N, C-alpha and C positions, 0 to 999 in steps of 0.2 A: 398277277393272274393272267395266264395265257389262254386265249379262246380255244386253242386246239386241245386244251385239257378239260374243257367242260362244254356241255351243250348250251345253245341259246336259251333253252328252257329254264336254266338256272338263274337267269336274270329276272329282275322284278318288273322292269318296264323298258320296252325296246321301241325305238323309233327307226323306221325303215324308210330310206329314201330311194326312190325308183327313178332312174333316168328315162328320158323320152324314148331313146332308141331301143330300150328294152321292151317298152309297152306298145310302141307304134311303129309299123312298117311304112315307109314313105309311100309305097305304091298301093299296098293292100289295106292299110289302116290298122285297126286294133288287133293285137296278137292275143286272141281270145284264149287259146289253149295255154299260153304262158300265164295269163292272168288267173285262170282257174287253178293252175298249179301253185302259184304263190299264195293264193287264197287258201288252198289246202294246207300250206305251211303255216299260215297265220292261224288257221283254225286249230292246228295241232299245238301251237304255242299257247293259245288261249285256253285250250283244254287242260294245259299243265299249269294254269294260274298266272300266265304272263300277260301284262297289259301291253297291247300292241297299238302303235300309232303309225300311220302311213303318210309320208310326204310324197305325193305322186306328181311327177311331171307328165306332160303329154297333152295338155289341153290345146296348145297352139299347134303342135304337130298333128294331132288328130283333126282339129278344125281345118287346117290347111289342106288335109287330104279330102275331107268331106266337101270343102269348097273348091277343090281342084286348083289351088293356087300354084303358081310356078315355083320351081326350085330356086334356091338362092335366098339372100337376105330379104326380109319383108319390111315394108314401111311400118311405122308405128301404128297407124290406123288399120293396116292389114293384119298386124299381129293381134290387135285388140278385137277385131272382128272374128279372126280365127279362134281366139280364146273364148269368145262368147258362144260360138257354135260348139267348139270342142269340149268346153267344160260340162255342158249338158250331157254329151255323149259319154264323157269320161266318168262322171258321177253315176250315171245309169249303169255303166259297165261294172264299176266297183260294187254297186249295190246289188246287182243281179248275181254276180259271181259269189260274193260273200253270203248272200241269202241261201245259196245251195248248202251252206254249212250252218244254217240257222243263226247267222250273225248279221246284226243291223249295222249299216254304214251311216256315218254322219259327216256331212260335208262342211268343211271350214275353209273359207277363202280369206287369206290375210294379205294386207299390204305392209309395206315397210313401216308405216306409221303405227300399225297395230302392235309392233314389237319395240319400236323406238320410244314411243310416248308411254310413260309409266302407267297411267290409268287404263289406257286401252290394252296394254300388255297384261295387266292384272285381270281385266275383263275377259280377254281371250283365254287366259290360263284357266279361269273359273269355268268357262264353257267346255273346254277340252276335258278338264278333270271330271266334270259332271257326266259327259259322254262315257268316259272310262268307268266311272262309278256304276253306271247302269248296264255295263257290258258291251257297249257299242265300240266300233273301231272308227276313230276319226280319220277321215281322208282329207288331207290338208294340201293346199296348193296356194301359190301366190295369185292374187286377184288381177290377172293380166288384162282384164277388160278395162280397168281404170288406171293401172300403173303406167307411169311414163318413165322415160329414160332417167330423169332426175330423181324420181321417188320410187325406186323399185329395188328389190333384191337383185334381180337379174339372173339368179341361179337358185336352184333348190337345195344345193349342198349347204349353204350357209343358213338358209331358211330352216332346214332340218335340224341344224345344230342349235338354232335359237329355240325351236320347238322342244328339243331334247332338254335344254337347260330350263326352259320355262316350266316344263312339266316334271322336272326331277327325274328324268330317265337315267338309267345306269348303263345303257348301251345305245349307241347310234350306229346303224349299219348303212353304209353307202353302197348301193348296188349299181354297177356300171358295166361297161363293156371291157374293162380291164380287171385283172384278177388280184390287184394289190398295188402297192407303192414301189416304184423303182427309183434308182439313183438318177435316171434320166428317162425321157420318153422312150419306151422300148421300140416303138415303130420308127424312131429316128436314129437310135443309137443301139446297135447290136451288142455293145459291151455293157449295156445297162444291167445293174444287179438288182435282184428282187430283195426287198427288206421285209422280213416276216414280222419282227417285233420292233416297235419304235417306242422307246421309254419316255422320250421327251421331244417335242417339236422345237428343234433348235434352228438357228439361222442357216445352218448347213442343210437341214432338211427342207427348209423353205426354198433354198436356192435350187434344189433338185426338181421342184414342181414344174410341170409343163403347162400348155394351154389347151383350149377346146379342140376336140377332134372331129366333129361333124356338124352339119347344119341343124341337126335335131337337138344338139346339146349346146347350151350357153355356158356351161361350166366345164373346166378341165381339172387337172390335178391341182392347179393353183387354188381353186375354190375349195377343193376337198381339204387341203392343208389349212386354209382359213377356217373351214368348218371344224377341223380337228382342234385348232387352238381355242375356239369358243367352247367346244364340248369338253375336252380334257381338262381345261382350266376350271370347269365347274364340277369336276369329279366324275365325268361320264366317259367311259371307254368308247373307242370308235373302231369300226372295222371297215376296210375297203375291200370289196370282193366282187367277183364277176357274177352277173345275173343273167348271162346269155343262155344258160340251160334251164330247163324246167326244174322246179323245186329248189331254187337257189338257197333258201334259208335252211332247208333240210341238209343240203350239201355242206354248208358251213359247219353245222352241228356234227356232221359225220367226218369232218376233217379236210374238206376241200381247201385248196390253197387260198390264203387271204392275208392281208396285213392287219395287224392289231396295234392300236395306239393306246398306251397305258393312260389311265386317268391320273390327274394330279394327286399326289399323296396328301396335299393340303389344299383342297378346293376352297374357293372363296364363298362367301355367304350368298344367299339368294339375291339380295339387293346388289351386291357387287358383281354377281354373275350378269345381271341385267346391264350394268354399266360397261363391263368388259366386252359384252357381246354386241354392243351397238356398232353398227356398220359405218355410220356417218357422224364424225365428230363435228361440232359446230365451229370449232376453232382450234388453235394451237397455243400452248404455253411452253416456251423454250426456257430451259433451266440450266444452271451451271453445275459443275462437277460436284461441288459440296452439297447442293440440294439433292442431286441424284443419289449420292451416298445416303443422305438422310431418309429419302423415300424408301430405299431398299432396306433400311433398318426399322421400317414400320412407322415413320413419323409423317406428320402433315407437311404440306408445302406452304411456306410463308413467303410473303412478297420479296424478302431480301434475296432469295435464291433465284428469282425470275429475271431472265435477261430480255426476252422479247415476247410480245403478244401478237398473234397473227389471227386475222379474221374478225368477224362481228358476231358476238354471242351475248346471251343474256344470263343473268344469275340463274343457276339451276340447270343450265345446258351442259351436256357432256363435251368435254374438251380433251384433246390429245396432248399428252405431256411429252415433249421432245427433249431427250437427254443431250449431254454435251457432245456426243458423237454424231448427232444429227438424225437419230432414229427414235421412233416412239418407244418409250419405256413404260408408260402407264396411261390410264384414263381416269378422269374424275369429273365430279360435278362442280362447276365454277361457283364460288361464293360471291363473285362480283361480275357486273357487266364488263364487256371488253374495254370500254372507254375508261371505266374506273380502274380496272386491272392495269391498264397502261400507266396511269398516273402514279400508282403505288409500287410498280415493279422496281425491284432493286432497293426498296426502302425498308426500314425497320417497322415492325408491327406497331410500335409505340407512336409512330408518325402518322398512322392512318387517319386518325381523327382530324389532325391539323390539315392534312392534304384534302380529304374528302368533305370535311365539315360535319361528319358524324362518326360515331364509334362503331365501325364495322367489325366483322369477324377478324380475328388475328390471322387466320389461315386463308391463303388464296384458295386452297383446296384442302378440306379437312380429311384426315386419314380415314374416317368412317365413310367418306364419299369417294374414295380413291382405291384403285386396284392396279397392281403391276401387270403389264401385258407382255413384257419381254422374258426371254428365257433366264437371264442372269438376275434373278430376283434376290438372291442371297449371296452376293459375291464378297461380302465382308461381314465381320462381326460388329454388332452394335457397340458404339463407343469409339469407333475409328474415325468419326466425322471431324471436320475441321473445327477450329476453336470458335468460329462465329456461327456454328450450326444452330445455336439457340435462337439466332435471328433469322434462320432459314426454315426451321421446322420445329414444331412443338413436340414435346415428349408424349 
C-alpha cells in the first residue's frame, strides 16, 4: 500500500510526531499559525473517524525562549528547568488550538521507564486508549523535567514509534524539516537521491542515515530509521515528510512529496513488539552460527549455542542477542541471571541441574520471549541447522 494512493483518512489510528523546529522559532517562540493549521488537519482526520495521537517536541525549545537562555548546548539542569517552563506553555497552546475545533487535549508525559518496564507500559497504554475512547487527542512528550542522560529517550522519533506500537496504530507520521529519506544527507551531498518507497529497513538503509541538523533537534535521520524499525516491525507503516508549510497532514493526503516505509508483512505479537522496541538492553548474549540459524528458523536459544555473556542482568531482563558476525540479530527476555547464564553457556540443557543445583528452564531464552530484530530473519529453510542444534535450540 503506497500512501500516495490513499488519504491519511483511510488509516484507523495515526501517530503524528512533530519536531521542535516546526513548532518553535528560536527568537519569537511558538509558531501559533502553524499550530492552528495542523490542528485543523487533525480535526479533519477525526471528523473522518481517525484516532489521532500527537507526540510533540518543543517543551525545552519553548522554555529556553521564555527564559531567554543563550544559544548552544544546555546543561542538564538548564534543560530540565526549560522543560518545566516550556511544558506548561506547550500544553496550553495545544489545548487552546484544539479547542477551537471542539477537541479536548489530554497531556501525557512519559519517561523511558514508562515504556521499558512492562507494568508501567501497560498502564500508560490503558490511559492513552481511554483518552482516545472518549474522543480526546493525547498530546505526548518525554518528561524532560526529570529525565537524565542515562534514563531518557533523548529524541521523540523513537518515543513516537513506541507510542505507535503501544497503541496499535497503523501509521506513524514523522514531520520534520526534510521532505523524506535520502541516500545521504542532502544538505551535505548534492548527489543524494530521494527514496519514495522503502519496502524494508535493511543495513544499507541504516547506513544512509545522517545526524541531527539543528540545536532545536536532538534527533536526526538516524533516530528516524530507528523509529522505523520499531514501528514497521510491529505492522505499522511510517511516513517521513516535511512539516515546514501550513497544513502538512492535508498536504500529504493530497500527494505532497514524502517517503513511505512499508509495515512488516508478518508483524510480531504485542508482547514481542514491546521486547523488540526496548531501547536499552540490560546485557548481551553472544551466540554461534548454529544457534543463529536455529533462531531464524523459529526456535528457542539453548545454552549450548551461547559463546559469551556480557553485562549484569537479572532473570526477566531484556538482553541483546549478538550473532556470529558481531551485530544484534534478536532481543529476548533472559531466563537466567547473568552469573548463572555464564556458568551454563556452551553446555547442554541436561547439564543445567548439575551445574546450578536446580532444574532450570531448558532455554536460555525461550522463543515465546524472543524476537528477531535484524533484516535477515528468514535466510534459510527450517531443517538446515547443524546436527547438534537440538542441544542449541528447542523445537
